[in-house]
C-alpha positions as CSV (number, residue, x, y, z in Angstrom):
1,M,0.1,-0.4,0.0
2,L,1.4,3.6,-0.6
3,R,1.8,5.4,2.5
4,V,2.5,9.3,2.6
5,A,3.1,11.6,5.2
6,V,1.4,15.2,4.6
7,V,3.6,17.5,6.8
8,G,0.7,20.5,8.4
9,S,-2.5,19.9,9.0
10,G,-4.0,23.0,7.7
11,P,-6.5,23.5,5.3
12,S,-3.7,22.7,2.0
13,G,-2.2,19.6,4.5
14,V,-6.3,18.1,5.1
15,Y,-7.4,18.8,1.2
16,T,-4.3,17.1,0.0
17,A,-5.1,14.3,2.5
18,Q,-8.7,14.4,1.1
19,N,-8.0,14.2,-2.2
20,L,-5.4,10.8,-1.3
21,V,-7.9,8.7,-0.1
22,Q,-10.1,10.2,-2.5
23,L,-8.5,9.2,-5.6
24,D,-6.4,6.2,-4.6
25,S,-8.6,3.4,-2.7
26,G,-5.6,1.6,-1.4
27,V,-3.2,4.7,0.3
28,L,-2.8,5.1,3.5
29,V,-2.3,8.6,5.1
30,D,-0.5,10.4,8.3
31,V,-0.6,13.8,8.7
32,L,2.0,15.3,10.8
33,D,1.7,18.6,12.6
34,R,4.1,20.6,15.0
35,L,1.2,21.9,17.0
36,P,-1.1,19.3,19.1
37,C,-4.0,20.5,17.8
38,P,-5.2,20.3,13.9
39,Y,-6.6,22.9,11.1
40,G,-3.9,25.3,11.3
41,L,-4.9,28.9,10.6
42,V,-8.7,27.8,10.4
43,R,-7.8,27.4,14.3
44,Y,-5.1,30.0,14.8
45,G,-5.8,32.7,11.8
46,V,-9.2,33.2,11.7
47,A,-10.6,35.7,14.0
48,P,-12.7,34.3,17.0
49,D,-15.7,36.3,15.9
50,H,-16.2,34.6,12.4
51,E,-18.0,31.8,13.6
52,K,-19.1,31.0,10.2
53,I,-15.4,30.3,8.5
54,K,-14.2,28.5,11.8
55,S,-17.2,26.3,11.4
56,L,-14.9,24.9,8.5
57,Q,-13.0,22.8,11.1
58,N,-16.2,20.6,10.8
59,N,-15.1,19.7,7.6
60,L,-11.7,19.2,7.9
61,R,-12.7,17.1,10.8
62,T,-14.1,14.8,8.6
63,V,-11.3,14.2,6.7
64,L,-8.8,13.9,9.4
65,E,-11.3,11.3,11.1
66,H,-11.4,8.9,8.0
67,E,-10.4,5.1,8.4
68,R,-7.2,5.7,6.3
69,V,-6.1,9.2,7.4
70,R,-4.0,9.3,10.8
71,F,-3.4,12.4,12.4
72,L,-0.2,12.7,14.7
73,G,0.3,16.3,16.3
74,G,3.3,17.1,18.8
75,I,6.0,16.6,16.0
76,Q,8.5,18.8,15.0
77,V,9.8,18.0,11.6
78,G,13.6,19.7,11.1
79,P,16.1,20.7,13.3
80,G,15.1,20.0,17.2
81,G,12.6,17.3,16.1
82,L,12.3,14.7,13.6
83,P,15.2,15.0,10.5
84,A,13.2,15.5,7.2
85,A,15.2,12.5,5.9
86,R,14.1,10.2,8.5
87,L,10.8,11.2,7.0
88,R,12.0,10.3,3.4
89,E,12.7,7.0,4.7
90,W,9.9,5.7,6.8
91,Y,7.3,6.8,4.1
92,H,6.8,6.4,0.2
93,A,6.0,9.9,-0.3
94,V,6.0,12.9,2.0
95,V,4.4,16.1,1.0
96,Y,5.2,19.4,2.5
97,C,2.5,21.6,3.4
98,V,3.5,23.9,5.7
99,G,2.3,27.6,5.1
100,A,4.5,30.5,5.0
101,A,5.5,31.0,8.5
102,T,7.0,34.4,8.9
103,D,5.3,37.8,8.4
104,R,7.0,40.5,5.8
105,H,9.0,43.5,7.0
106,L,8.5,46.9,6.5
107,G,12.5,47.7,6.6
108,I,12.0,51.3,8.2
109,P,13.8,52.8,11.0
110,G,12.1,52.3,14.2
111,E,10.5,49.2,13.3
112,D,11.6,46.9,16.0
113,L,10.6,49.4,18.7
114,P,8.6,48.3,21.5
115,G,5.0,48.7,20.7
116,S,5.7,47.7,17.4
117,W,4.3,44.0,16.0
118,S,3.2,41.9,13.1
119,A,-0.4,41.4,12.9
120,T,0.8,37.6,12.5
121,Q,1.9,38.2,16.6
122,F,-1.4,40.0,17.4
123,V,-3.7,37.3,15.7
124,S,-1.9,34.3,17.4
125,W,-1.9,36.1,21.0
126,Y,-6.2,36.3,21.0
127,S,-6.5,33.3,19.2
128,A,-4.2,31.5,21.6
129,H,-1.0,29.8,19.4
130,P,0.9,28.3,22.2
131,D,3.6,30.3,20.7
132,S,3.0,33.2,21.5
133,A,2.8,35.1,24.9
134,D,0.7,38.2,26.8
135,D,3.4,40.8,25.5
136,G,1.2,44.0,26.5
137,F,0.0,44.6,23.3
138,V,-2.8,47.2,24.2
139,R,-1.5,47.9,27.5
140,D,-1.3,51.5,28.3
141,A,-2.1,52.6,24.2
142,R,-4.2,54.9,23.4
143,S,-3.9,55.0,19.8
144,A,-3.3,51.9,17.2
145,V,-1.9,52.1,13.6
146,V,-2.5,49.4,11.6
147,I,-0.6,49.3,8.3
148,G,-1.8,47.4,5.3
149,V,-5.5,47.1,3.7
150,G,-5.8,43.5,3.5
151,N,-8.1,41.2,5.2
152,V,-6.2,40.4,8.3
153,A,-5.7,44.3,8.8
154,V,-9.6,44.3,8.9
155,D,-10.0,41.5,11.6
156,V,-7.1,43.1,13.9
157,T,-8.7,46.6,13.6
158,R,-12.2,44.6,14.3
159,M,-10.7,43.0,17.0
160,L,-9.4,46.3,18.6
161,A,-12.6,47.8,18.4
162,R,-14.9,45.2,19.7
163,G,-16.3,45.2,23.0
164,P,-16.3,42.3,25.9
165,A,-19.8,41.6,25.3
166,E,-19.0,40.6,21.7
167,L,-16.0,38.8,22.4
168,S,-17.0,36.9,25.2
169,P,-19.3,34.3,23.3
170,T,-16.0,33.2,21.1
171,D,-13.1,30.8,21.9
172,M,-10.8,33.7,22.4
173,P,-8.4,32.5,25.4
174,Q,-9.3,34.4,28.6
175,A,-6.2,36.3,29.3
176,A,-6.6,37.8,25.9
177,L,-10.5,38.6,26.5
178,S,-9.5,40.3,30.0
179,S,-6.8,42.3,28.1
180,L,-9.1,43.3,25.3
181,A,-11.5,44.5,27.6
182,A,-9.9,47.1,29.8
183,S,-8.1,48.4,26.8
184,R,-8.2,52.2,26.4
185,V,-7.4,52.1,22.6
186,S,-10.3,54.6,21.2
187,A,-8.3,55.2,17.8
188,I,-7.3,53.1,14.9
189,H,-6.0,54.4,12.1
190,M,-6.0,51.5,9.0
191,V,-3.6,52.7,6.4
192,G,-2.9,51.9,3.0
193,R,0.2,53.0,0.8
194,R,-2.2,53.1,-2.6
195,G,-6.1,53.6,-3.3
196,P,-9.1,51.9,-2.6
197,S,-9.5,50.5,-5.7
198,Q,-6.5,48.3,-5.0
199,A,-7.1,47.5,-1.5
200,R,-7.0,43.5,-0.7
201,F,-9.8,43.2,1.6
202,T,-13.0,41.5,0.4
203,T,-16.3,43.6,0.5
204,K,-18.1,41.2,3.4
205,E,-14.8,42.0,5.7
206,L,-15.0,45.8,5.0
207,R,-18.8,46.3,5.6
208,E,-18.2,44.6,9.2
209,L,-16.5,47.7,10.3
210,G,-19.0,49.9,9.6
211,G,-21.7,47.8,12.2
212,L,-19.5,47.7,14.9
213,P,-21.3,49.0,18.1
214,D,-20.3,52.7,19.8
215,T,-18.0,53.1,17.1
216,E,-17.5,55.6,14.3
217,L,-16.2,55.0,11.2
218,A,-14.8,57.6,8.7
219,V,-13.2,57.8,5.5
220,D,-11.2,61.0,3.8
221,P,-13.6,61.6,0.8
222,A,-10.0,63.8,-0.6
223,E,-8.1,60.3,-0.5
224,L,-10.7,58.3,-2.2
225,A,-11.0,61.2,-5.1
226,M,-7.0,60.7,-5.5
227,D,-7.6,57.0,-7.2
228,P,-8.3,57.1,-10.4
229,A,-11.0,54.7,-10.8
230,Y,-12.8,56.0,-8.0
231,A,-15.0,58.5,-10.2
232,D,-16.3,55.7,-12.5
233,P,-15.2,52.5,-10.9
234,S,-17.3,50.2,-13.5
235,A,-14.0,48.9,-15.2
236,L,-13.0,47.2,-11.8
237,P,-13.2,43.8,-10.9
238,A,-16.3,43.4,-9.1
239,V,-15.1,43.2,-5.6
240,Q,-13.0,46.2,-6.0
241,R,-15.5,48.2,-7.6
242,R,-18.1,46.8,-4.1
243,N,-14.8,48.1,-2.1
244,V,-15.2,51.3,-3.8
245,E,-19.1,51.6,-3.5
246,V,-19.0,50.7,0.2
247,L,-15.8,53.3,1.1
248,R,-18.1,56.0,-1.1
249,G,-21.3,55.6,1.5
250,W,-19.1,55.8,4.4
251,A,-17.2,59.1,3.3
252,Q,-20.5,60.6,2.4
253,A,-21.7,60.0,6.2
254,P,-22.4,62.4,8.9
255,P,-19.7,62.3,11.8
256,E,-21.2,60.3,14.8
257,D,-20.0,60.8,18.3
258,A,-19.1,57.3,19.7
259,P,-16.5,56.3,22.1
260,R,-14.0,54.6,19.0
261,H,-12.6,56.0,16.3
262,I,-11.8,53.8,12.8
263,R,-10.5,56.2,10.5
264,L,-9.4,54.0,6.8
265,R,-6.6,56.0,5.5
266,F,-5.2,55.7,1.8
267,F,-2.0,57.3,0.1
268,L,0.1,57.2,2.9
269,R,3.4,55.2,2.8
270,P,5.1,54.5,6.0
271,V,8.7,55.7,6.4
272,E,9.7,55.9,10.3
273,L,8.3,54.7,13.4
274,L,9.2,57.7,16.2
275,A,9.8,56.6,19.8
276,E,8.2,58.6,22.9
277,G,9.4,57.4,25.9
278,G,11.6,54.3,24.8
279,R,8.4,53.2,22.8
280,V,6.8,53.7,19.9
281,G,4.4,56.5,19.8
282,A,3.8,57.7,16.5
283,V,4.0,56.5,12.5
284,R,5.7,59.1,10.3
285,F,3.9,58.9,6.7
286,E,4.6,60.3,3.0
287,R,1.8,61.1,1.1
288,T,1.8,59.0,-1.9
289,A,0.2,59.7,-5.3
290,P,-0.9,57.3,-8.4
291,D,2.5,57.3,-10.7
292,G,0.0,56.3,-13.5
293,Q,1.6,52.8,-14.1
294,G,-0.5,50.8,-11.4
295,G,1.7,51.9,-8.4
296,V,2.7,54.8,-6.4
297,T,5.6,57.5,-5.7
298,G,6.2,60.1,-3.0
299,T,5.1,62.9,-2.8
300,G,7.7,64.7,-0.5
301,R,5.2,65.5,2.2
302,Y,5.0,64.0,5.4
303,E,2.0,63.0,8.0
304,D,2.8,62.0,11.8
305,I,-0.1,59.9,12.9
306,E,0.2,58.9,16.8
307,A,0.1,55.2,17.8
308,Q,1.4,53.4,21.2
309,L,0.7,50.3,19.2
310,V,1.6,49.9,15.8
311,L,0.7,46.5,13.5
312,R,2.2,45.9,10.4
313,S,0.1,43.3,7.9
314,V,1.7,43.4,4.4
315,G,2.1,39.7,3.9
316,Y,3.2,36.7,5.1
317,R,6.4,35.0,3.7
318,G,7.8,31.4,3.7
319,V,11.1,30.1,5.7
320,P,13.6,27.7,4.6
321,L,12.9,23.8,5.5
322,E,15.7,21.9,6.2
323,G,16.6,19.5,3.4
324,L,14.6,21.2,0.7
325,P,15.4,23.7,-1.6
326,F,13.9,27.0,-1.3
327,D,13.8,30.3,-3.4
328,A,14.2,33.4,-1.5
329,A,13.0,35.8,-3.7
330,S,9.6,34.1,-3.8
331,G,9.9,32.1,-0.3
332,T,8.6,29.0,-2.1
333,V,9.8,25.6,-2.8
334,P,10.6,25.0,-6.6
335,H,8.4,22.7,-8.1
336,L,7.0,21.7,-11.1
337,A,3.2,20.5,-10.6
338,G,3.6,20.0,-6.8
339,R,6.9,18.0,-7.6
340,V,9.9,19.3,-5.6
341,L,12.8,20.2,-7.8
342,R,16.2,20.1,-6.8
343,A,18.4,22.1,-9.4
344,G,16.1,21.8,-11.7
345,V,15.4,17.9,-11.7
346,V,12.3,16.7,-9.9
347,A,13.2,15.1,-6.5
348,P,11.6,11.4,-6.1
349,G,9.1,11.5,-3.5
350,E,9.0,14.8,-2.0
351,Y,5.6,17.6,-2.9
352,V,4.7,20.7,-1.8
353,A,1.4,22.2,-1.9
354,G,-0.1,25.2,0.0
355,W,1.6,28.8,-0.1
356,I,5.0,27.0,0.5
357,K,4.3,25.7,-2.9
358,R,2.5,29.1,-4.5
359,G,3.4,31.5,-1.9
360,P,0.7,33.4,0.5
361,T,-1.9,34.1,-2.4
362,G,-5.4,33.3,-2.2
363,V,-8.2,32.1,0.2
364,I,-9.1,29.1,2.4
365,G,-10.8,27.2,-0.6
366,T,-7.8,28.2,-3.2
367,N,-6.1,25.3,-1.6
368,R,-8.1,22.7,-2.9
369,P,-7.1,22.9,-6.4
370,C,-3.8,23.3,-5.6
371,A,-3.4,20.1,-3.4
372,K,-5.4,18.3,-6.1
373,E,-2.9,19.0,-8.9
374,T,-0.2,17.7,-6.3
375,V,-2.0,14.7,-5.1
376,L,-2.6,13.6,-9.3
377,S,1.4,14.6,-9.4
378,L,1.8,12.2,-6.8
379,L,-0.2,9.4,-7.5
380,E,1.0,9.4,-11.3
381,D,4.3,8.6,-9.6
382,A,3.1,6.4,-7.7
383,P,3.9,2.8,-9.4
384,A,7.7,4.0,-8.8
385,L,7.4,4.8,-5.2
386,V,5.9,1.8,-4.0
387,R,8.8,0.0,-5.2
388,K,10.7,0.9,-2.1
389,E,9.8,-1.4,0.5
390,L,8.7,-0.3,4.1
391,L,8.7,-2.6,6.9
392,E,7.6,-0.9,9.7
393,D,4.5,1.4,11.0
394,P,5.9,5.1,11.2
395,L,4.2,5.5,14.7
396,T,6.1,2.6,15.8
397,L,9.5,4.0,14.5
398,L,8.4,8.0,16.0
399,R,8.2,5.8,19.1
400,R,11.3,3.9,19.3
401,A,13.1,7.3,18.3
402,G,11.4,8.5,21.5
403,I,8.7,10.6,19.9
404,E,5.1,10.3,21.5
405,P,2.7,11.9,19.2
406,V,-0.9,13.5,19.9
407,Q,-3.4,11.4,18.5
408,W,-6.9,11.8,17.1
409,A,-8.0,10.6,20.7
410,G,-5.4,13.3,22.4
411,W,-7.0,16.2,20.2
412,Q,-10.5,14.8,21.4
413,A,-9.4,15.6,25.1
414,I,-8.0,19.2,24.4
415,E,-11.6,19.4,22.9
416,R,-12.8,18.5,26.0
417,A,-11.0,20.2,28.4
418,E,-11.6,23.8,26.2
419,A,-15.4,22.9,26.9
420,A,-14.7,22.3,30.5
421,L,-12.9,25.5,30.8
422,G,-15.7,27.5,29.0
423,A,-18.1,26.1,31.3
424,S,-16.1,27.0,34.5
425,L,-15.9,30.6,33.0
426,G,-19.3,31.0,32.4
427,R,-18.4,31.1,28.7
428,S,-18.9,28.5,25.7
429,V,-15.6,26.7,24.4
430,V,-12.2,29.2,25.6
431,K,-8.9,28.0,24.0
432,L,-6.2,26.5,25.8
433,A,-3.3,29.1,25.2
434,D,0.0,27.2,26.3
435,W,1.8,24.1,25.8
436,E,1.9,22.7,28.9
437,S,-2.0,23.1,29.2
438,L,-2.6,21.8,25.6
439,L,-0.1,18.6,26.3
440,T,-1.6,17.6,29.5
441,A,-5.1,17.7,28.4
442,A,-4.3,15.4,25.4
443,R,-2.3,12.8,27.8
444,A,-4.7,13.0,30.6
445,T,-6.3,10.1,29.2
446,G,-5.0,6.6,28.3
447,S,-6.1,6.7,24.8
448,Q,-2.9,8.5,24.1
449,Q,-1.2,5.3,23.3
450,A,-4.0,3.4,21.2
451,S,-2.6,3.5,17.5
């Protein structure tokens, strides 16, 4: 039987496993993850108030409960853990679905000042990622600047403006809920260097900003008018056209008296983070203008926006994987229809899918065709791959190497512990937010040792 390891249990990894078992009735799939919890960014990247998107976990669950799919969590592949070469010995094929593990930087002075973070770090904190820590994101902050105009930027802006009554029903960890409930952030500026017709957020996400209780949303009509497509957006793609229409409506709305204010700004490029009292105190922006080529150019005019909290949301980036080739320019592994290429030559038995394959683009559903392309390549190669004789179950080999993975029963135990924690706090499910709590919950039952 064809035995495949899928490294990563986010959407791309689970869709890879799904395609494998659907297209080959004899394949056995182990889905490995560094974390003891499955689902990747669906668990640790989707905003807690987006229950409909988070419900996608139910679809992913069905795949991971398939009789020929096995979840093995808590396994670090690479430095400090299981060498990738060992996986290639234990399986006929390995598919790497590890996403884009870091964020892009602005590359400007002051970016590393206390109070300046990536949006990824902020999202990980309120999503209970066990690698994150309570670094006092909102402590002593009155004004926040979010740099970027994509969906993640909209998410973190919305989280900063949400009140405790709206966040309490979510699965947000208690420490993050308490911090956000006590937050004194009253002004949030979401800033893009280009115009509204080039913003990357979806209209559904954008509209949510306009419906937040006790929050005034304002858009500068003069900045909107700088966009060449603003006067007549009819030629724009549907999403961008709807975005412009929503923004036009907000720009015409009269000001409101509210305890919180969101300002959507355009044609401003960050050039420096300014210090005050040893931490960030403001962001200096240069006014930009359309250059007629789809980009922008600097005008030499500057504006400072007060901020004790700065969140940059300018994209994710893949990182090199031990033992695999890596294209530093694109942040991806070189491939041919999902087959890993080493010096331009196909590496037998090695594959990629998801963001590490194509870069951090698309939505969750984009991973479906991406995974299917890789699986079709793998199954085409299968007759040659199965010539390698595998003598033992990889789970036996893992245990012999001193690694006891968190299996599906362990994950179910984590779910029960999170439900119990929520009940004890008078909330629904509340996520466990640290490694010790997760592993203690996973291993609280003897079911962990069942194969």
